[in-house]
PyMOL Python script that loads the backbone (N, CA, C, O; Angstrom):
from pymol import cmd

cmd.read_pdbstr("""\
ATOM      1  N   MET A   1       0.853  -1.174   0.000  1.00  0.00           N
ATOM      2  CA  MET A   1       0.000   0.000   0.000  1.00  0.00           C
ATOM      3  C   MET A   1       0.900   1.240   0.000  1.00  0.00           C
ATOM      4  O   MET A   1       1.874   1.314   0.750  1.00  0.00           O
ATOM      5  N   ALA A   2       0.564   2.192  -0.837  1.00  0.00           N
ATOM      6  CA  ALA A   2       1.352   3.421  -0.947  1.00  0.00           C
ATOM      7  C   ALA A   2       1.018   4.354   0.215  1.00  0.00           C
ATOM      8  O   ALA A   2      -0.134   4.446   0.636  1.00  0.00           O
ATOM      9  N   PRO A   3       2.046   5.047   0.732  1.00  0.00           N
ATOM     10  CA  PRO A   3       1.767   6.001   1.823  1.00  0.00           C
ATOM     11  C   PRO A   3       0.912   7.163   1.331  1.00  0.00           C
ATOM     12  O   PRO A   3       1.023   7.591   0.182  1.00  0.00           O
ATOM     13  N   ILE A   4       0.074   7.657   2.202  1.00  0.00           N
ATOM     14  CA  ILE A   4      -0.801   8.779   1.865  1.00  0.00           C
ATOM     15  C   ILE A   4      -0.085  10.069   2.223  1.00  0.00           C
ATOM     16  O   ILE A   4       0.409  10.223   3.341  1.00  0.00           O
ATOM     17  N   ASN A   5      -0.029  10.979   1.295  1.00  0.00           N
ATOM     18  CA  ASN A   5       0.642  12.260   1.528  1.00  0.00           C
ATOM     19  C   ASN A   5      -0.385  13.262   2.031  1.00  0.00           C
ATOM     20  O   ASN A   5      -1.140  13.828   1.241  1.00  0.00           O
ATOM     21  N   TYR A   6      -0.419  13.485   3.353  1.00  0.00           N
ATOM     22  CA  TYR A   6      -1.373  14.409   3.951  1.00  0.00           C
ATOM     23  C   TYR A   6      -0.950  15.864   3.794  1.00  0.00           C
ATOM     24  O   TYR A   6      -1.762  16.771   3.978  1.00  0.00           O
ATOM     25  N   PHE A   7       0.280  16.086   3.466  1.00  0.00           N
ATOM     26  CA  PHE A   7       0.795  17.446   3.345  1.00  0.00           C
ATOM     27  C   PHE A   7       0.879  17.821   1.877  1.00  0.00           C
ATOM     28  O   PHE A   7       1.934  18.205   1.372  1.00  0.00           O
ATOM     29  N   PHE A   8      -0.247  17.700   1.210  1.00  0.00           N
ATOM     30  CA  PHE A   8      -0.338  17.975  -0.213  1.00  0.00           C
ATOM     31  C   PHE A   8       0.123  19.395  -0.492  1.00  0.00           C
ATOM     32  O   PHE A   8      -0.385  20.353   0.090  1.00  0.00           O
ATOM     33  N   ARG A   9       1.086  19.516  -1.384  1.00  0.00           N
ATOM     34  CA  ARG A   9       1.649  20.827  -1.724  1.00  0.00           C
ATOM     35  C   ARG A   9       1.094  21.287  -3.056  1.00  0.00           C
ATOM     36  O   ARG A   9       1.533  20.850  -4.120  1.00  0.00           O
ATOM     37  N   HIS A  10       0.143  22.156  -2.976  1.00  0.00           N
ATOM     38  CA  HIS A  10      -0.459  22.756  -4.161  1.00  0.00           C
ATOM     39  C   HIS A  10      -0.803  24.185  -3.804  1.00  0.00           C
ATOM     40  O   HIS A  10      -1.121  24.480  -2.653  1.00  0.00           O
ATOM     41  N   GLU A  11      -0.742  25.054  -4.756  1.00  0.00           N
ATOM     42  CA  GLU A  11      -0.998  26.478  -4.525  1.00  0.00           C
ATOM     43  C   GLU A  11      -2.337  26.725  -3.826  1.00  0.00           C
ATOM     44  O   GLU A  11      -2.424  27.522  -2.892  1.00  0.00           O
ATOM     45  N   VAL A  12      -3.363  26.041  -4.285  1.00  0.00           N
ATOM     46  CA  VAL A  12      -4.700  26.223  -3.708  1.00  0.00           C
ATOM     47  C   VAL A  12      -4.744  25.673  -2.279  1.00  0.00           C
ATOM     48  O   VAL A  12      -5.305  26.305  -1.384  1.00  0.00           O
ATOM     49  N   ALA A  13      -4.154  24.501  -2.071  1.00  0.00           N
ATOM     50  CA  ALA A  13      -4.142  23.905  -0.729  1.00  0.00           C
ATOM     51  C   ALA A  13      -3.381  24.787   0.249  1.00  0.00           C
ATOM     52  O   ALA A  13      -3.814  24.966   1.388  1.00  0.00           O
ATOM     53  N   GLU A  14      -2.260  25.337  -0.178  1.00  0.00           N
ATOM     54  CA  GLU A  14      -1.484  26.237   0.676  1.00  0.00           C
ATOM     55  C   GLU A  14      -2.292  27.478   1.039  1.00  0.00           C
ATOM     56  O   GLU A  14      -2.258  27.934   2.182  1.00  0.00           O
ATOM     57  N   LYS A  15      -3.019  28.025   0.064  1.00  0.00           N
ATOM     58  CA  LYS A  15      -3.823  29.220   0.313  1.00  0.00           C
ATOM     59  C   LYS A  15      -4.937  28.922   1.321  1.00  0.00           C
ATOM     60  O   LYS A  15      -5.191  29.721   2.223  1.00  0.00           O
ATOM     61  N   VAL A  16      -5.589  27.791   1.169  1.00  0.00           N
ATOM     62  CA  VAL A  16      -6.665  27.411   2.081  1.00  0.00           C
ATOM     63  C   VAL A  16      -6.125  27.233   3.494  1.00  0.00           C
ATOM     64  O   VAL A  16      -6.751  27.674   4.458  1.00  0.00           O
ATOM     65  N   ARG A  17      -4.961  26.585   3.625  1.00  0.00           N
ATOM     66  CA  ARG A  17      -4.360  26.409   4.948  1.00  0.00           C
ATOM     67  C   ARG A  17      -3.998  27.752   5.570  1.00  0.00           C
ATOM     68  O   ARG A  17      -4.236  27.971   6.758  1.00  0.00           O
ATOM     69  N   GLN A  18      -3.421  28.656   4.770  1.00  0.00           N
ATOM     70  CA  GLN A  18      -3.046  29.973   5.283  1.00  0.00           C
ATOM     71  C   GLN A  18      -4.277  30.749   5.753  1.00  0.00           C
ATOM     72  O   GLN A  18      -4.253  31.377   6.812  1.00  0.00           O
ATOM     73  N   GLU A  19      -5.346  30.702   4.965  1.00  0.00           N
ATOM     74  CA  GLU A  19      -6.581  31.389   5.366  1.00  0.00           C
ATOM     75  C   GLU A  19      -7.121  30.812   6.664  1.00  0.00           C
ATOM     76  O   GLU A  19      -7.614  31.550   7.517  1.00  0.00           O
ATOM     77  N   GLY A  20      -7.032  29.504   6.818  1.00  0.00           N
ATOM     78  CA  GLY A  20      -7.488  28.859   8.049  1.00  0.00           C
ATOM     79  C   GLY A  20      -6.671  29.302   9.247  1.00  0.00           C
ATOM     80  O   GLY A  20      -7.220  29.539  10.323  1.00  0.00           O
ATOM     81  N   ARG A  21      -5.355  29.415   9.068  1.00  0.00           N
ATOM     82  CA  ARG A  21      -4.496  29.880  10.164  1.00  0.00           C
ATOM     83  C   ARG A  21      -4.849  31.314  10.552  1.00  0.00           C
ATOM     84  O   ARG A  21      -4.924  31.644  11.735  1.00  0.00           O
ATOM     85  N   GLU A  22      -5.064  32.164   9.546  1.00  0.00           N
ATOM     86  CA  GLU A  22      -5.404  33.564   9.819  1.00  0.00           C
ATOM     87  C   GLU A  22      -6.740  33.677  10.540  1.00  0.00           C
ATOM     88  O   GLU A  22      -6.882  34.474  11.467  1.00  0.00           O
ATOM     89  N   GLU A  23      -7.724  32.877  10.115  1.00  0.00           N
ATOM     90  CA  GLU A  23      -9.023  32.889  10.788  1.00  0.00           C
ATOM     91  C   GLU A  23      -8.886  32.414  12.229  1.00  0.00           C
ATOM     92  O   GLU A  23      -9.540  32.950  13.124  1.00  0.00           O
ATOM     93  N   GLY A  24      -8.045  31.417  12.458  1.00  0.00           N
ATOM     94  CA  GLY A  24      -7.818  30.919  13.808  1.00  0.00           C
ATOM     95  C   GLY A  24      -7.194  31.985  14.699  1.00  0.00           C
ATOM     96  O   GLY A  24      -7.582  32.141  15.857  1.00  0.00           O
ATOM     97  N   ARG A  25      -6.221  32.718  14.153  1.00  0.00           N
ATOM     98  CA  ARG A  25      -5.585  33.793  14.925  1.00  0.00           C
ATOM     99  C   ARG A  25      -6.595  34.886  15.264  1.00  0.00           C
ATOM    100  O   ARG A  25      -6.627  35.382  16.390  1.00  0.00           O
ATOM    101  N   ALA A  26      -7.413  35.256  14.287  1.00  0.00           N
ATOM    102  CA  ALA A  26      -8.415  36.301  14.515  1.00  0.00           C
ATOM    103  C   ALA A  26      -9.413  35.862  15.586  1.00  0.00           C
ATOM    104  O   ALA A  26      -9.815  36.661  16.431  1.00  0.00           O
ATOM    105  N   GLU A  27      -9.806  34.599  15.546  1.00  0.00           N
ATOM    106  CA  GLU A  27     -10.755  34.084  16.532  1.00  0.00           C
ATOM    107  C   GLU A  27     -10.131  34.078  17.927  1.00  0.00           C
ATOM    108  O   GLU A  27     -10.806  34.391  18.907  1.00  0.00           O
ATOM    109  N   ARG A  28      -8.846  33.723  18.025  1.00  0.00           N
ATOM    110  CA  ARG A  28      -8.172  33.747  19.329  1.00  0.00           C
ATOM    111  C   ARG A  28      -8.068  35.170  19.868  1.00  0.00           C
ATOM    112  O   ARG A  28      -8.254  35.391  21.065  1.00  0.00           O
ATOM    113  N   ARG A  29      -7.771  36.143  18.995  1.00  0.00           N
ATOM    114  CA  ARG A  29      -7.712  37.546  19.438  1.00  0.00           C
ATOM    115  C   ARG A  29      -9.074  38.004  19.932  1.00  0.00           C
ATOM    116  O   ARG A  29      -9.171  38.673  20.961  1.00  0.00           O
ATOM    117  N   ARG A  30     -10.125  37.651  19.207  1.00  0.00           N
ATOM    118  CA  ARG A  30     -11.472  38.039  19.591  1.00  0.00           C
ATOM    119  C   ARG A  30     -11.849  37.420  20.936  1.00  0.00           C
ATOM    120  O   ARG A  30     -12.385  38.101  21.809  1.00  0.00           O
ATOM    121  N   THR A  31     -11.570  36.148  21.095  1.00  0.00           N
ATOM    122  CA  THR A  31     -11.879  35.456  22.346  1.00  0.00           C
ATOM    123  C   THR A  31     -11.095  36.062  23.503  1.00  0.00           C
ATOM    124  O   THR A  31     -11.642  36.261  24.588  1.00  0.00           O
ATOM    125  N   TYR A  32      -9.817  36.355  23.278  1.00  0.00           N
ATOM    126  CA  TYR A  32      -8.978  36.942  24.320  1.00  0.00           C
ATOM    127  C   TYR A  32      -9.540  38.295  24.764  1.00  0.00           C
ATOM    128  O   TYR A  32      -9.638  38.566  25.961  1.00  0.00           O
ATOM    129  N   ARG A  33      -9.906  39.132  23.811  1.00  0.00           N
ATOM    130  CA  ARG A  33     -10.430  40.459  24.170  1.00  0.00           C
ATOM    131  C   ARG A  33     -11.759  40.361  24.904  1.00  0.00           C
ATOM    132  O   ARG A  33     -11.994  41.086  25.871  1.00  0.00           O
ATOM    133  N   ALA A  34     -12.616  39.475  24.453  1.00  0.00           N
ATOM    134  CA  ALA A  34     -13.910  39.305  25.127  1.00  0.00           C
ATOM    135  C   ALA A  34     -13.698  38.859  26.567  1.00  0.00           C
ATOM    136  O   ALA A  34     -14.331  39.390  27.480  1.00  0.00           O
ATOM    137  N   GLU A  35     -12.820  37.898  26.777  1.00  0.00           N
ATOM    138  CA  GLU A  35     -12.559  37.424  28.127  1.00  0.00           C
ATOM    139  C   GLU A  35     -11.901  38.509  28.971  1.00  0.00           C
ATOM    140  O   GLU A  35     -12.139  38.582  30.177  1.00  0.00           O
ATOM    141  N   MET A  36     -11.074  39.356  28.350  1.00  0.00           N
ATOM    142  CA  MET A  36     -10.432  40.442  29.089  1.00  0.00           C
ATOM    143  C   MET A  36     -11.484  41.428  29.600  1.00  0.00           C
ATOM    144  O   MET A  36     -11.399  41.884  30.740  1.00  0.00           O
ATOM    145  N   VAL A  37     -12.467  41.758  28.774  1.00  0.00           N
ATOM    146  CA  VAL A  37     -13.545  42.660  29.207  1.00  0.00           C
ATOM    147  C   VAL A  37     -14.238  42.084  30.433  1.00  0.00           C
ATOM    148  O   VAL A  37     -14.456  42.785  31.421  1.00  0.00           O
ATOM    149  N   LEU A  38     -14.579  40.811  30.365  1.00  0.00           N
ATOM    150  CA  LEU A  38     -15.276  40.169  31.484  1.00  0.00           C
ATOM    151  C   LEU A  38     -14.377  40.081  32.715  1.00  0.00           C
ATOM    152  O   LEU A  38     -14.841  40.275  33.839  1.00  0.00           O
ATOM    153  N   ASN A  39     -13.112  39.795  32.508  1.00  0.00           N
ATOM    154  CA  ASN A  39     -12.179  39.718  33.638  1.00  0.00           C
ATOM    155  C   ASN A  39     -12.041  41.065  34.341  1.00  0.00           C
ATOM    156  O   ASN A  39     -12.024  41.122  35.571  1.00  0.00           O
ATOM    157  N   ILE A  40     -11.944  42.136  33.582  1.00  0.00           N
ATOM    158  CA  ILE A  40     -11.818  43.471  34.193  1.00  0.00           C
ATOM    159  C   ILE A  40     -12.999  43.730  35.124  1.00  0.00           C
ATOM    160  O   ILE A  40     -12.828  44.184  36.255  1.00  0.00           O
ATOM    161  N   LEU A  41     -14.194  43.434  34.630  1.00  0.00           N
ATOM    162  CA  LEU A  41     -15.382  43.636  35.468  1.00  0.00           C
ATOM    163  C   LEU A  41     -15.322  42.757  36.719  1.00  0.00           C
ATOM    164  O   LEU A  41     -15.602  43.224  37.822  1.00  0.00           O
ATOM    165  N   GLU A  42     -14.961  41.500  36.547  1.00  0.00           N
ATOM    166  CA  GLU A  42     -14.914  40.584  37.685  1.00  0.00           C
ATOM    167  C   GLU A  42     -13.824  40.982  38.668  1.00  0.00           C
ATOM    168  O   GLU A  42     -14.034  40.886  39.877  1.00  0.00           O
ATOM    169  N   TRP A  43     -12.660  41.427  38.185  1.00  0.00           N
ATOM    170  CA  TRP A  43     -11.578  41.867  39.073  1.00  0.00           C
ATOM    171  C   TRP A  43     -12.008  43.076  39.898  1.00  0.00           C
ATOM    172  O   TRP A  43     -11.540  43.277  41.019  1.00  0.00           O
ATOM    173  N   ARG A  44     -12.897  43.869  39.332  1.00  0.00           N
ATOM    174  CA  ARG A  44     -13.389  45.050  40.033  1.00  0.00           C
ATOM    175  C   ARG A  44     -14.616  44.718  40.887  1.00  0.00           C
ATOM    176  O   ARG A  44     -15.262  45.621  41.420  1.00  0.00           O
ATOM    177  N   ASP A  45     -14.933  43.451  41.015  1.00  0.00           N
ATOM    178  CA  ASP A  45     -16.078  42.963  41.801  1.00  0.00           C
ATOM    179  C   ASP A  45     -17.402  43.530  41.312  1.00  0.00           C
ATOM    180  O   ASP A  45     -18.289  43.850  42.103  1.00  0.00           O
ATOM    181  N   ILE A  46     -17.520  43.647  39.993  1.00  0.00           N
ATOM    182  CA  ILE A  46     -18.772  44.087  39.380  1.00  0.00           C
ATOM    183  C   ILE A  46     -19.503  42.840  38.893  1.00  0.00           C
ATOM    184  O   ILE A  46     -18.949  42.029  38.151  1.00  0.00           O
ATOM    185  N   GLU A  47     -20.733  42.704  39.316  1.00  0.00           N
ATOM    186  CA  GLU A  47     -21.534  41.552  38.913  1.00  0.00           C
ATOM    187  C   GLU A  47     -21.790  41.601  37.409  1.00  0.00           C
ATOM    188  O   GLU A  47     -22.145  42.642  36.857  1.00  0.00           O
ATOM    189  N   VAL A  48     -21.603  40.462  36.766  1.00  0.00           N
ATOM    190  CA  VAL A  48     -21.788  40.384  35.312  1.00  0.00           C
ATOM    191  C   VAL A  48     -22.972  39.464  35.033  1.00  0.00           C
ATOM    192  O   VAL A  48     -22.859  38.245  35.160  1.00  0.00           O
ATOM    193  N   PRO A  49     -24.113  40.049  34.652  1.00  0.00           N
ATOM    194  CA  PRO A  49     -25.287  39.226  34.331  1.00  0.00           C
ATOM    195  C   PRO A  49     -25.025  38.367  33.089  1.00  0.00           C
ATOM    196  O   PRO A  49     -24.170  38.690  32.264  1.00  0.00           O
ATOM    197  N   ASP A  50     -25.768  37.286  32.976  1.00  0.00           N
ATOM    198  CA  ASP A  50     -25.611  36.390  31.835  1.00  0.00           C
ATOM    199  C   ASP A  50     -25.827  37.108  30.501  1.00  0.00           C
ATOM    200  O   ASP A  50     -25.161  36.800  29.512  1.00  0.00           O
ATOM    201  N   SER A  51     -26.753  38.059  30.477  1.00  0.00           N
ATOM    202  CA  SER A  51     -27.026  38.775  29.225  1.00  0.00           C
ATOM    203  C   SER A  51     -25.806  39.587  28.774  1.00  0.00           C
ATOM    204  O   SER A  51     -25.514  39.652  27.579  1.00  0.00           O
ATOM    205  N   VAL A  52     -25.101  40.197  29.711  1.00  0.00           N
ATOM    206  CA  VAL A  52     -23.893  40.963  29.382  1.00  0.00           C
ATOM    207  C   VAL A  52     -22.791  40.002  28.955  1.00  0.00           C
ATOM    208  O   VAL A  52     -22.102  40.235  27.962  1.00  0.00           O
ATOM    209  N   ARG A  53     -22.632  38.930  29.709  1.00  0.00           N
ATOM    210  CA  ARG A  53     -21.613  37.930  29.386  1.00  0.00           C
ATOM    211  C   ARG A  53     -21.824  37.389  27.962  1.00  0.00           C
ATOM    212  O   ARG A  53     -20.865  37.252  27.202  1.00  0.00           O
ATOM    213  N   GLU A  54     -23.056  37.089  27.612  1.00  0.00           N
ATOM    214  CA  GLU A  54     -23.378  36.562  26.286  1.00  0.00           C
ATOM    215  C   GLU A  54     -23.088  37.590  25.199  1.00  0.00           C
ATOM    216  O   GLU A  54     -22.514  37.258  24.161  1.00  0.00           O
ATOM    217  N   ARG A  55     -23.485  38.831  25.437  1.00  0.00           N
ATOM    218  CA  ARG A  55     -23.260  39.880  24.432  1.00  0.00           C
ATOM    219  C   ARG A  55     -21.771  40.102  24.188  1.00  0.00           C
ATOM    220  O   ARG A  55     -21.347  40.270  23.044  1.00  0.00           O
ATOM    221  N   VAL A  56     -20.983  40.103  25.247  1.00  0.00           N
ATOM    222  CA  VAL A  56     -19.532  40.300  25.103  1.00  0.00           C
ATOM    223  C   VAL A  56     -18.913  39.105  24.378  1.00  0.00           C
ATOM    224  O   VAL A  56     -18.107  39.285  23.464  1.00  0.00           O
ATOM    225  N   ARG A  57     -19.276  37.915  24.770  1.00  0.00           N
ATOM    226  CA  ARG A  57     -18.671  36.720  24.159  1.00  0.00           C
ATOM    227  C   ARG A  57     -19.067  36.508  22.708  1.00  0.00           C
ATOM    228  O   ARG A  57     -18.330  35.862  21.962  1.00  0.00           O
ATOM    229  N   THR A  58     -20.203  37.031  22.290  1.00  0.00           N
ATOM    230  CA  THR A  58     -20.626  36.836  20.899  1.00  0.00           C
ATOM    231  C   THR A  58     -20.228  37.999  19.987  1.00  0.00           C
ATOM    232  O   THR A  58     -20.443  37.938  18.776  1.00  0.00           O
ATOM    233  N   CYS A  59     -19.657  39.044  20.555  1.00  0.00           N
ATOM    234  CA  CYS A  59     -19.228  40.185  19.749  1.00  0.00           C
ATOM    235  C   CYS A  59     -18.050  39.774  18.864  1.00  0.00           C
ATOM    236  O   CYS A  59     -17.115  39.122  19.329  1.00  0.00           O
ATOM    237  N   THR A  60     -18.101  40.155  17.598  1.00  0.00           N
ATOM    238  CA  THR A  60     -17.032  39.813  16.658  1.00  0.00           C
ATOM    239  C   THR A  60     -16.208  41.025  16.239  1.00  0.00           C
ATOM    240  O   THR A  60     -15.264  40.890  15.461  1.00  0.00           O
ATOM    241  N   ASP A  61     -16.551  42.193  16.739  1.00  0.00           N
ATOM    242  CA  ASP A  61     -15.864  43.437  16.372  1.00  0.00           C
ATOM    243  C   ASP A  61     -14.757  43.735  17.387  1.00  0.00           C
ATOM    244  O   ASP A  61     -15.041  44.092  18.530  1.00  0.00           O
ATOM    245  N   LEU A  62     -13.499  43.589  16.970  1.00  0.00           N
ATOM    246  CA  LEU A  62     -12.373  43.801  17.869  1.00  0.00           C
ATOM    247  C   LEU A  62     -12.318  45.230  18.400  1.00  0.00           C
ATOM    248  O   LEU A  62     -11.963  45.448  19.559  1.00  0.00           O
ATOM    249  N   ASP A  63     -12.663  46.195  17.567  1.00  0.00           N
ATOM    250  CA  ASP A  63     -12.651  47.588  18.023  1.00  0.00           C
ATOM    251  C   ASP A  63     -13.691  47.826  19.112  1.00  0.00           C
ATOM    252  O   ASP A  63     -13.434  48.536  20.084  1.00  0.00           O
ATOM    253  N   GLU A  64     -14.858  47.232  18.941  1.00  0.00           N
ATOM    254  CA  GLU A  64     -15.905  47.383  19.953  1.00  0.00           C
ATOM    255  C   GLU A  64     -15.487  46.712  21.261  1.00  0.00           C
ATOM    256  O   GLU A  64     -15.739  47.250  22.339  1.00  0.00           O
ATOM    257  N   LEU A  65     -14.857  45.556  21.176  1.00  0.00           N
ATOM    258  CA  LEU A  65     -14.388  44.882  22.383  1.00  0.00           C
ATOM    259  C   LEU A  65     -13.333  45.715  23.101  1.00  0.00           C
ATOM    260  O   LEU A  65     -13.301  45.753  24.331  1.00  0.00           O
ATOM    261  N   GLU A  66     -12.478  46.376  22.344  1.00  0.00           N
ATOM    262  CA  GLU A  66     -11.476  47.248  22.955  1.00  0.00           C
ATOM    263  C   GLU A  66     -12.139  48.429  23.659  1.00  0.00           C
ATOM    264  O   GLU A  66     -11.742  48.804  24.762  1.00  0.00           O
ATOM    265  N   LEU A  67     -13.152  49.012  23.016  1.00  0.00           N
ATOM    266  CA  LEU A  67     -13.899  50.111  23.633  1.00  0.00           C
ATOM    267  C   LEU A  67     -14.558  49.648  24.926  1.00  0.00           C
ATOM    268  O   LEU A  67     -14.527  50.357  25.932  1.00  0.00           O
ATOM    269  N   TRP A  68     -15.149  48.468  24.900  1.00  0.00           N
ATOM    270  CA  TRP A  68     -15.797  47.939  26.102  1.00  0.00           C
ATOM    271  C   TRP A  68     -14.777  47.686  27.207  1.00  0.00           C
ATOM    272  O   TRP A  68     -15.081  47.888  28.383  1.00  0.00           O
ATOM    273  N   ALA A  69     -13.575  47.249  26.849  1.00  0.00           N
ATOM    274  CA  ALA A  69     -12.534  47.034  27.857  1.00  0.00           C
ATOM    275  C   ALA A  69     -12.165  48.360  28.529  1.00  0.00           C
ATOM    276  O   ALA A  69     -11.978  48.416  29.745  1.00  0.00           O
ATOM    277  N   LYS A  70     -12.064  49.417  27.735  1.00  0.00           N
ATOM    278  CA  LYS A  70     -11.758  50.738  28.290  1.00  0.00           C
ATOM    279  C   LYS A  70     -12.880  51.204  29.216  1.00  0.00           C
ATOM    280  O   LYS A  70     -12.626  51.768  30.280  1.00  0.00           O
ATOM    281  N   ARG A  71     -14.119  50.964  28.800  1.00  0.00           N
ATOM    282  CA  ARG A  71     -15.255  51.355  29.641  1.00  0.00           C
ATOM    283  C   ARG A  71     -15.314  50.526  30.915  1.00  0.00           C
ATOM    284  O   ARG A  71     -15.719  51.027  31.964  1.00  0.00           O
ATOM    285  N   ALA A  72     -14.912  49.259  30.832  1.00  0.00           N
ATOM    286  CA  ALA A  72     -14.966  48.372  31.995  1.00  0.00           C
ATOM    287  C   ALA A  72     -14.064  48.870  33.117  1.00  0.00           C
ATOM    288  O   ALA A  72     -14.342  48.631  34.292  1.00  0.00           O
ATOM    289  N   VAL A  73     -12.990  49.559  32.759  1.00  0.00           N
ATOM    290  CA  VAL A  73     -12.059  50.074  33.766  1.00  0.00           C
ATOM    291  C   VAL A  73     -12.732  51.092  34.677  1.00  0.00           C
ATOM    292  O   VAL A  73     -12.387  51.191  35.854  1.00  0.00           O
ATOM    293  N   HIS A  74     -13.688  51.850  34.146  1.00  0.00           N
ATOM    294  CA  HIS A  74     -14.334  52.924  34.915  1.00  0.00           C
ATOM    295  C   HIS A  74     -15.797  52.643  35.260  1.00  0.00           C
ATOM    296  O   HIS A  74     -16.416  53.423  35.983  1.00  0.00           O
ATOM    297  N   ALA A  75     -16.346  51.566  34.766  1.00  0.00           N
ATOM    298  CA  ALA A  75     -17.766  51.270  34.960  1.00  0.00           C
ATOM    299  C   ALA A  75     -18.078  50.973  36.424  1.00  0.00           C
ATOM    300  O   ALA A  75     -17.246  50.457  37.170  1.00  0.00           O
ATOM    301  N   THR A  76     -19.305  51.318  36.806  1.00  0.00           N
ATOM    302  CA  THR A  76     -19.771  50.949  38.142  1.00  0.00           C
ATOM    303  C   THR A  76     -20.756  49.796  38.079  1.00  0.00           C
ATOM    304  O   THR A  76     -21.051  49.171  39.098  1.00  0.00           O
ATOM    305  N   ASP A  77     -21.270  49.508  36.876  1.00  0.00           N
ATOM    306  CA  ASP A  77     -22.071  48.304  36.656  1.00  0.00           C
ATOM    307  C   ASP A  77     -21.826  47.835  35.225  1.00  0.00           C
ATOM    308  O   ASP A  77     -21.403  48.615  34.372  1.00  0.00           O
ATOM    309  N   ALA A  78     -22.092  46.564  34.971  1.00  0.00           N
ATOM    310  CA  ALA A  78     -21.763  45.939  33.697  1.00  0.00           C
ATOM    311  C   ALA A  78     -22.517  46.550  32.515  1.00  0.00           C
ATOM    312  O   ALA A  78     -21.993  46.573  31.402  1.00  0.00           O
ATOM    313  N   ALA A  79     -23.707  47.034  32.731  1.00  0.00           N
ATOM    314  CA  ALA A  79     -24.499  47.604  31.650  1.00  0.00           C
ATOM    315  C   ALA A  79     -23.862  48.872  31.061  1.00  0.00           C
ATOM    316  O   ALA A  79     -24.169  49.251  29.931  1.00  0.00           O
ATOM    317  N   GLN A  80     -22.993  49.516  31.813  1.00  0.00           N
ATOM    318  CA  GLN A  80     -22.341  50.732  31.322  1.00  0.00           C
ATOM    319  C   GLN A  80     -21.422  50.470  30.135  1.00  0.00           C
ATOM    320  O   GLN A  80     -21.055  51.405  29.423  1.00  0.00           O
ATOM    321  N   LEU A  81     -21.050  49.229  29.914  1.00  0.00           N
ATOM    322  CA  LEU A  81     -20.216  48.904  28.751  1.00  0.00           C
ATOM    323  C   LEU A  81     -20.886  49.334  27.452  1.00  0.00           C
ATOM    324  O   LEU A  81     -20.218  49.763  26.511  1.00  0.00           O
ATOM    325  N   PHE A  82     -22.197  49.215  27.408  1.00  0.00           N
ATOM    326  CA  PHE A  82     -22.940  49.401  26.169  1.00  0.00           C
ATOM    327  C   PHE A  82     -23.573  50.771  26.012  1.00  0.00           C
ATOM    328  O   PHE A  82     -24.172  51.060  24.976  1.00  0.00           O
ATOM    329  N   ARG A  83     -23.448  51.615  27.022  1.00  0.00           N
ATOM    330  CA  ARG A  83     -24.031  52.966  26.934  1.00  0.00           C
ATOM    331  C   ARG A  83     -23.133  53.874  26.148  1.00  0.00           C
ATOM    332  O   ARG A  83     -21.909  53.817  26.271  1.00  0.00           O
ATOM    333  N   GLU A  84     -23.740  54.715  25.339  1.00  0.00           N
ATOM    334  CA  GLU A  84     -22.979  55.696  24.583  1.00  0.00           C
ATOM    335  C   GLU A  84     -22.422  56.738  25.547  1.00  0.00           C
ATOM    336  O   GLU A  84     -23.099  57.159  26.485  1.00  0.00           O
ATOM    337  N   ALA A  85     -21.204  57.140  25.304  1.00  0.00           N
ATOM    338  CA  ALA A  85     -20.558  58.122  26.199  1.00  0.00           C
ATOM    339  C   ALA A  85     -21.046  59.520  25.948  1.00  0.00           C
ATOM    340  O   ALA A  85     -20.603  60.456  26.614  1.00  0.00           O
TER     341      ALA A  85
END
""", "prot")
cmd.dss("prot")
cmd.show_as("cartoon", "prot")
cmd.util.cbc("prot")
cmd.orient("prot")
């Protein structure tokens, strides 16, 4: 039986793998930022309702997550993350 070459080297295969790696990195950055927002609130002993936790964890906009992290530093309750300044 001939060995199976799992590391197929073709231009299209390489591109698909690279796109997958980039998507994985973006997802890790998004997850990290979302968890950082929640951690800031928890470190400050601010109660985080499930609705806020869900909204933060499902957000896909890195800029918005960064804004929420900045707001979390000064917030007195979790809902303040989403209020316009």
